[in-house]
Residue frames as qw, qx, qy, qz and C-alpha x, y, z in Angstrom:
[[0.134, -0.358, -0.182, 0.906, 18.11, -19.22, 7.36],
 [0.249, 0.141, -0.319, -0.904, 16.40, -17.91, 4.22],
 [0.415, -0.203, -0.804, -0.374, 14.10, -20.90, 3.79],
 [0.287, -0.417, -0.745, 0.435, 13.09, -20.80, 7.46],
 [0.040, 0.300, 0.135, -0.943, 12.39, -17.08, 7.20],
 [0.371, 0.015, -0.509, -0.776, 10.13, -17.62, 4.19],
 [0.409, -0.281, -0.866, -0.057, 8.38, -20.54, 5.90],
 [0.152, -0.418, -0.574, 0.687, 7.62, -18.35, 8.92],
 [0.170, 0.228, -0.128, -0.950, 6.37, -15.55, 6.64],
 [0.453, -0.049, -0.658, -0.599, 4.02, -18.00, 4.93],
 [0.678, -0.316, 0.281, -0.601, 2.77, -19.44, 8.22],
 [0.883, 0.143, -0.436, -0.101, 4.22, -22.87, 7.47],
 [0.624, 0.035, -0.562, 0.541, 6.65, -22.70, 10.40],
 [0.437, -0.840, -0.322, 0.001, 5.92, -21.38, 13.89],
 [0.273, 0.675, -0.322, 0.605, 8.02, -18.41, 14.97],
 [0.614, -0.270, -0.605, 0.429, 9.53, -18.70, 18.42],
 [0.243, -0.670, -0.307, 0.630, 9.60, -14.99, 19.26],
 [0.144, -0.183, 0.302, 0.924, 9.36, -11.57, 17.71],
 [0.438, 0.624, 0.414, -0.498, 6.77, -10.04, 15.46],
 [0.327, 0.110, 0.659, 0.669, 6.10, -10.15, 11.73],
 [0.299, 0.675, 0.296, -0.607, 4.24, -7.32, 10.06],
 [0.370, 0.194, 0.670, 0.613, 3.27, -7.44, 6.39],
 [0.236, 0.555, 0.146, -0.784, 1.91, -4.27, 4.84],
 [0.538, 0.433, -0.387, -0.611, -0.15, -5.48, 1.91],
 [0.970, 0.108, 0.003, -0.216, -0.09, -8.85, 0.21],
 [0.336, -0.566, 0.739, 0.143, 2.55, -11.54, 0.29],
 [0.884, 0.374, -0.128, -0.249, 3.21, -13.92, -2.60],
 [0.505, -0.496, 0.691, 0.146, 5.53, -16.90, -2.86],
 [0.791, 0.503, -0.252, -0.241, 6.82, -18.57, -6.00],
 [0.800, -0.394, 0.433, 0.133, 8.75, -21.78, -5.34],
 [0.031, -0.587, 0.662, 0.465, 11.77, -22.72, -7.44],
 [0.228, 0.077, 0.946, 0.215, 10.17, -25.96, -8.56],
 [0.372, 0.046, -0.305, -0.876, 7.54, -25.25, -11.19],
 [0.409, 0.256, 0.820, -0.307, 4.07, -26.70, -10.86],
 [0.300, 0.215, -0.492, -0.789, 2.49, -27.29, -14.24],
 [0.730, 0.171, 0.434, -0.499, -0.93, -28.76, -14.86],
 [0.395, 0.030, 0.845, 0.360, -1.35, -31.65, -17.27],
 [0.399, 0.784, 0.400, -0.259, -3.07, -29.25, -19.67],
 [0.596, 0.630, 0.172, 0.468, -2.17, -27.18, -22.71],
 [0.419, 0.031, -0.149, 0.895, 0.26, -24.28, -22.49],
 [0.197, -0.460, -0.235, -0.833, -2.69, -21.92, -22.96],
 [0.675, -0.572, -0.411, -0.222, -4.61, -23.55, -20.10],
 [0.694, -0.283, -0.328, 0.575, -1.57, -23.33, -17.84],
 [0.226, 0.154, -0.018, 0.962, -1.29, -19.62, -18.60],
 [0.360, -0.435, -0.252, -0.786, -4.99, -18.73, -18.34],
 [0.116, 0.008, -0.854, 0.508, -5.55, -21.07, -15.36],
 [0.019, 0.519, 0.838, -0.167, -9.32, -21.28, -15.80],
 [0.111, 0.587, 0.140, -0.790, -9.87, -17.66, -16.77],
 [0.630, 0.711, 0.301, -0.089, -11.60, -16.59, -19.95],
 [0.695, 0.094, 0.268, 0.660, -9.07, -16.21, -22.75],
 [0.065, 0.964, 0.038, -0.255, -7.82, -12.63, -23.17],
 [0.807, 0.454, 0.029, 0.376, -5.39, -12.43, -26.08],
 [0.146, 0.843, -0.247, 0.456, -3.66, -9.23, -24.90],
 [0.604, -0.654, 0.387, -0.240, -3.11, -10.58, -21.36],
 [0.970, 0.021, 0.209, 0.120, -1.94, -13.93, -22.75],
 [0.645, 0.627, -0.093, 0.427, 0.65, -12.21, -24.97],
 [0.155, -0.835, 0.340, -0.404, 1.89, -10.16, -22.02],
 [0.817, -0.436, 0.364, -0.103, 2.39, -13.32, -19.96],
 [0.914, 0.278, 0.121, 0.269, 4.21, -15.10, -22.82],
 [0.389, 0.768, -0.182, 0.475, 6.45, -12.04, -23.23],
 [0.387, -0.776, 0.343, -0.360, 7.07, -11.49, -19.50],
 [0.855, -0.317, 0.408, -0.028, 8.03, -15.14, -19.06],
 [0.103, 0.634, -0.657, -0.393, 10.15, -15.15, -22.24],
 [0.693, 0.064, 0.706, -0.132, 8.23, -18.19, -23.49],
 [0.632, 0.662, -0.060, -0.399, 7.94, -17.30, -27.20],
 [0.286, 0.591, -0.734, -0.172, 11.24, -18.93, -28.29],
 [0.260, -0.136, 0.934, -0.205, 10.45, -22.10, -26.33],
 [0.608, 0.404, 0.525, -0.437, 6.88, -22.29, -27.58],
 [0.500, 0.668, -0.300, -0.462, 7.94, -21.68, -31.19],
 [0.161, 0.430, -0.877, -0.145, 9.92, -24.95, -31.27],
 [0.502, 0.090, 0.786, -0.348, 7.02, -27.12, -30.11],
 [0.084, 0.050, 0.814, 0.573, 5.70, -29.05, -33.15],
 [0.110, -0.572, -0.777, -0.239, 2.01, -28.78, -32.28],
 [0.170, -0.462, -0.394, 0.776, 2.03, -25.42, -30.55],
 [0.105, 0.697, 0.488, 0.514, -0.68, -23.03, -31.58],
 [0.155, 0.257, -0.254, 0.919, -0.37, -19.47, -30.39],
 [0.436, -0.154, 0.231, -0.856, -4.03, -19.28, -29.30]]
């Protein structure tokens, strides 16, 4: 049910009948994380120029600070 609904919304599954209307943008975040074989910083910035304020907001929003603090070689920036 739910997975099929999301697959139809994303265009990954053909709907048999009815209509789907999306007002604005649609985003999907799967349960299984996809992490690049890069540094934590590179995974957060994802090719963008480093912006310290934005980076800190992401670390905070994702509650990553406690996890990152225990990594032996982790550098904040």
